[in-house]
NULOBA-549857 format. One record per atom (N, C-alpha, C, CB): chain; x, y, z; residue in one letter. Coordinates in steps of 0.02 Angstrom, whole numbers, m for minus. Glycine has a CB too. Example, Ala and Ser with C-alpha at 12.3 -4.5 7.8 and 13.67 -1.06 7.14 Angstrom:
BEGIN
{A, {660, m284, 390}, A}
{A, {615, m225, 390}, A}
{A, {660, m165, 390}, A}
{A, {565, m224, 452}, A}
{A, {642, m112, 354}, S}
{A, {684, m53, 357}, S}
{A, {645, 2, 394}, S}
{A, {704, m30, 286}, S}
# end
This chain:
BEGIN
{A, {m671, 1442, m1184}, M}
{A, {m600, 1438, m1163}, M}
{A, {m591, 1386, m1110}, M}
{A, {m575, 1506, m1138}, M}
{A, {m636, 1386, m1061}, L}
{A, {m627, 1339, m1006}, L}
{A, {m640, 1268, m1032}, L}
{A, {m674, 1357, m947}, L}
{A, {m688, 1259, m1078}, L}
{A, {m703, 1194, m1108}, L}
{A, {m641, 1167, m1148}, L}
{A, {m766, 1200, m1154}, L}
{A, {m611, 1212, m1185}, T}
{A, {m555, 1192, m1225}, T}
{A, {m496, 1171, m1178}, T}
{A, {m535, 1249, m1273}, T}
{A, {m488, 1211, m1127}, L}
{A, {m435, 1194, m1077}, L}
{A, {m448, 1126, m1046}, L}
{A, {m432, 1246, m1022}, L}
{A, {m513, 1114, m1031}, K}
{A, {m526, 1049, m1000}, K}
{A, {m515, 991, m1045}, K}
{A, {m594, 1047, m975}, K}
{A, {m535, 999, m1112}, V}
{A, {m518, 946, m1159}, V}
{A, {m446, 938, m1166}, V}
{A, {m548, 957, m1224}, V}
{A, {m407, 992, m1171}, V}
{A, {m334, 985, m1182}, V}
{A, {m301, 947, m1123}, V}
{A, {m300, 1055, m1190}, V}
{A, {m323, 957, m1063}, F}
{A, {m296, 924, m1007}, F}
{A, {m326, 856, m995}, F}
{A, {m305, 965, m948}, F}
{A, {m388, 848, m1013}, D}
{A, {m422, 785, m998}, D}
{A, {m400, 729, m1047}, D}
{A, {m499, 794, m1001}, D}
{A, {m388, 744, m1107}, L}
{A, {m368, 696, m1158}, L}
{A, {m302, 661, m1138}, L}
{A, {m360, 732, m1227}, L}
{A, {m247, 698, m1126}, P}
{A, {m185, 663, m1106}, P}
{A, {m194, 627, m1039}, P}
{A, {m126, 714, m1101}, P}
{A, {m236, 654, m997}, Y}
{A, {m248, 619, m931}, Y}
{A, {m282, 554, m942}, Y}
{A, {m291, 662, m884}, Y}
{A, {m332, 551, m985}, Q}
{A, {m366, 489, m998}, Q}
{A, {m315, 440, m1035}, Q}
{A, {m431, 502, m1041}, Q}
{A, {m276, 466, m1079}, M}
{A, {m227, 424, m1114}, M}
{A, {m175, 396, m1061}, M}
{A, {m190, 467, m1173}, M}
{A, {m151, 436, m1020}, M}
{A, {m103, 415, m968}, M}
{A, {m135, 363, m923}, M}
{A, {m79, 475, m927}, M}
{A, {m199, 373, m903}, K}
{A, {m235, 328, m862}, K}
{A, {m241, 259, m896}, K}
{A, {m303, 357, m845}, K}
{A, {m260, 261, m962}, G}
{A, {m266, 199, m1001}, G}
{A, {m199, 167, m1008}, G}
{A, {m296, 213, m1070}, G}
{A, {m145, 202, m1019}, L}
{A, {m81, 175, m1028}, L}
{A, {m56, 141, m962}, L}
{A, {m35, 231, m1050}, L}
{A, {m68, 176, m906}, T}
{A, {m46, 152, m843}, T}
{A, {m87, 86, m825}, T}
{A, {m56, 209, m790}, T}
{A, {m151, 86, m843}, G}
{A, {m192, 29, m833}, G}
{A, {m166, m31, m874}, G}
{A, {m264, 45, m850}, G}
{A, {m148, m17, m934}, S}
{A, {m120, m71, m977}, S}
{A, {m54, m100, m952}, S}
{A, {m110, m45, m1049}, S}
{A, {m10, m55, m929}, I}
{A, {53, m76, m903}, I}
{A, {42, m118, m839}, I}
{A, {100, m15, m889}, I}
{A, {0, m95, m796}, M}
{A, {m15, m134, m733}, M}
{A, {m44, m201, m750}, M}
{A, {m63, m96, m687}, M}
{A, {m89, m204, m801}, W}
{A, {m116, m267, m821}, W}
{A, {m64, m311, m849}, W}
{A, {m170, m258, m868}, W}
{A, {m17, m288, m890}, L}
{A, {37, m329, m916}, L}
{A, {85, m356, m860}, L}
{A, {77, m287, m966}, L}
{A, {99, m310, m814}, V}
{A, {142, m331, m758}, V}
{A, {110, m386, m718}, V}
{A, {158, m273, m711}, V}
{A, {46, m377, m704}, E}
{A, {7, m427, m665}, E}
{A, {3, m491, m705}, E}
{A, {m64, m401, m648}, E}
{A, {m6, m488, m768}, W}
{A, {m12, m549, m810}, W}
{A, {56, m583, m814}, W}
{A, {m39, m531, m882}, W}
{A, {111, m546, m820}, A}
{A, {178, m575, m823}, A}
{A, {198, m604, m758}, A}
{A, {228, m523, m845}, A}
{A, {176, m576, m704}, W}
{A, {190, m599, m636}, W}
{A, {162, m669, m627}, W}
{A, {159, m551, m584}, W}
{A, {102, m683, m657}, R}
{A, {73, m747, m644}, R}
{A, {99, m803, m685}, R}
{A, {2, m743, m653}, R}
{A, {142, m788, m736}, I}
{A, {173, m838, m776}, I}
{A, {226, m877, m730}, I}
{A, {207, m805, m840}, I}
{A, {221, m941, m726}, P}
{A, {272, m979, m687}, P}
{A, {341, m969, m716}, P}
{A, {256, m1052, m686}, P}
{A, {390, m975, m670}, D}
{A, {458, m955, m688}, D}
{A, {483, m1007, m741}, D}
{A, {506, m953, m624}, D}
{A, {463, m1069, m741}, H}
{A, {490, m1120, m788}, H}
{A, {472, m1104, m861}, H}
{A, {463, m1190, m769}, H}
{A, {419, m1063, m871}, T}
{A, {401, m1047, m941}, T}
{A, {445, m991, m967}, T}
{A, {326, m1028, m948}, T}
{A, {477, m955, m926}, L}
{A, {522, m900, m949}, L}
{A, {591, m927, m964}, L}
{A, {528, m843, m894}, L}
{A, {623, m900, m1016}, P}
{A, {691, m920, m1032}, P}
{A, {739, m900, m978}, P}
{A, {712, m890, m1097}, P}
{A, {786, m942, m961}, R}
{A, {834, m926, m910}, R}
{A, {881, m869, m930}, R}
{A, {873, m987, m892}, R}
{A, {885, m820, m884}, T}
{A, {931, m763, m900}, T}
{A, {997, m771, m867}, T}
{A, {901, m698, m878}, T}
{A, {999, m812, m813}, R}
{A, {1061, m822, m778}, R}
{A, {1071, m894, m753}, R}
{A, {1064, m776, m721}, R}
# end
């Protein structure tokens, strides 16, 4: 029972951690792109 509970909670946690890491990586990567390479929005 305890093992099943651990797996049920651990899997979404690992997925969330991975997703957050990916988002942070994307934000950091996008932040390093110089402004002149981005299309002008205003």
